[in-house]
Legacy VTK file of the C-alpha trace (Angstrom):
# vtk DataFile Version 3.0
C-alpha trace
ASCII
DATASET POLYDATA
POINTS 102 float
-54.781 -36.123 47.552
-57.013 -33.298 46.363
-59.102 -31.349 48.872
-61.513 -28.460 48.602
-61.430 -25.551 51.040
-63.433 -22.348 51.281
-61.571 -19.045 51.221
-62.740 -18.239 54.771
-61.588 -21.643 56.019
-58.272 -21.111 54.228
-57.729 -17.813 56.066
-58.249 -19.590 59.375
-56.059 -22.576 58.501
-53.421 -21.145 56.157
-50.460 -22.476 58.145
-51.761 -26.050 58.157
-52.740 -25.876 54.486
-49.314 -24.570 53.441
-47.590 -27.269 55.478
-49.682 -30.003 53.864
-49.060 -28.626 50.385
-45.387 -27.947 51.063
-44.775 -31.522 52.140
-46.495 -32.793 49.001
-49.351 -34.432 50.846
-52.274 -32.437 49.447
-53.376 -30.078 46.710
-56.242 -27.698 47.398
-59.025 -26.188 45.341
-60.070 -22.892 46.935
-63.724 -21.964 46.605
-65.477 -18.627 47.021
-69.226 -18.780 47.390
-69.085 -22.450 46.390
-67.261 -21.788 43.106
-63.657 -22.925 42.476
-61.431 -19.856 42.107
-57.859 -21.003 42.720
-55.607 -23.965 43.371
-52.831 -24.346 45.895
-50.155 -26.744 44.686
-46.617 -27.548 45.728
-43.601 -25.993 44.045
-42.635 -29.223 42.284
-46.073 -29.379 40.640
-45.864 -25.678 39.799
-42.471 -26.156 38.125
-43.820 -29.100 36.131
-46.755 -26.973 35.015
-44.414 -24.168 33.935
-42.227 -26.649 32.039
-45.282 -28.019 30.250
-46.347 -24.496 29.284
-42.837 -23.837 27.959
-42.936 -27.011 25.876
-46.344 -26.092 24.486
-45.174 -22.575 23.636
-42.091 -23.937 21.874
-44.173 -26.435 19.899
-46.629 -23.689 18.975
-43.774 -21.440 17.878
-42.346 -24.185 15.659
-45.789 -24.701 14.097
-46.119 -20.970 13.400
-42.683 -20.866 11.737
-43.497 -23.941 9.620
-46.820 -22.360 8.603
-45.135 -19.077 7.673
-42.563 -20.919 5.593
-45.261 -22.985 3.863
-47.369 -19.920 3.070
-44.331 -17.882 2.166
-42.995 -20.032 -0.642
-43.856 -17.326 -3.136
-42.754 -14.449 -0.887
-39.644 -12.425 -1.266
-37.014 -13.866 1.148
-36.756 -10.524 2.961
-40.526 -10.457 3.554
-40.405 -14.041 4.789
-37.560 -13.188 7.178
-39.562 -10.231 8.480
-42.572 -12.470 9.202
-40.370 -14.998 10.987
-38.746 -12.260 13.069
-42.175 -10.932 13.979
-43.251 -14.407 15.169
-39.986 -14.813 17.077
-40.448 -11.443 18.813
-43.985 -12.418 19.838
-42.713 -15.736 21.203
-40.048 -14.025 23.326
-42.551 -11.431 24.535
-44.816 -14.223 25.761
-41.844 -16.002 27.343
-40.797 -12.926 29.295
-44.372 -12.494 30.513
-44.373 -16.100 31.765
-40.957 -15.627 33.397
-42.339 -12.694 35.372
-45.022 -14.992 36.788
-42.389 -17.348 38.188
LINES 1 103
102 0 1 2 3 4 5 6 7 8 9 10 11 12 13 14 15 16 17 18 19 20 21 22 23 24 25 26 27 28 29 30 31 32 33 34 35 36 37 38 39 40 41 42 43 44 45 46 47 48 49 50 51 52 53 54 55 56 57 58 59 60 61 62 63 64 65 66 67 68 69 70 71 72 73 74 75 76 77 78 79 80 81 82 83 84 85 86 87 88 89 90 91 92 93 94 95 96 97 98 99 100 101
C-alpha cells in the first residue's frame, strides 16, 4: 500500500511510519508544502532498486564498450585499449559512488 504523509506529520509519527514500512505493510511518499520530496521504502525494496541500478549500469557499460569497439575499427589497438580503460574507470567510479550510498 502506498500512502502520502506530510513532513510535519512524519516528524510526529516517525515511529509508527518506520514500523509500517519495516514490516513491509506500507510505502510512503513524503510531501513538503504539498510537493512530493522523498519516499520511505523498506530495505527489501531498496535492495531491489539498487540491484536494478547495478544491472542498468552494467548494461550501459557493455553498450559503451560495444560502441567504442565499433567506432574504433580503424583505431590503433593501443588507442582503442586506452578508450576502453577510460570507460572502465568511469564505470568503477560510478559504482563506488553508488556503493557509498548503500
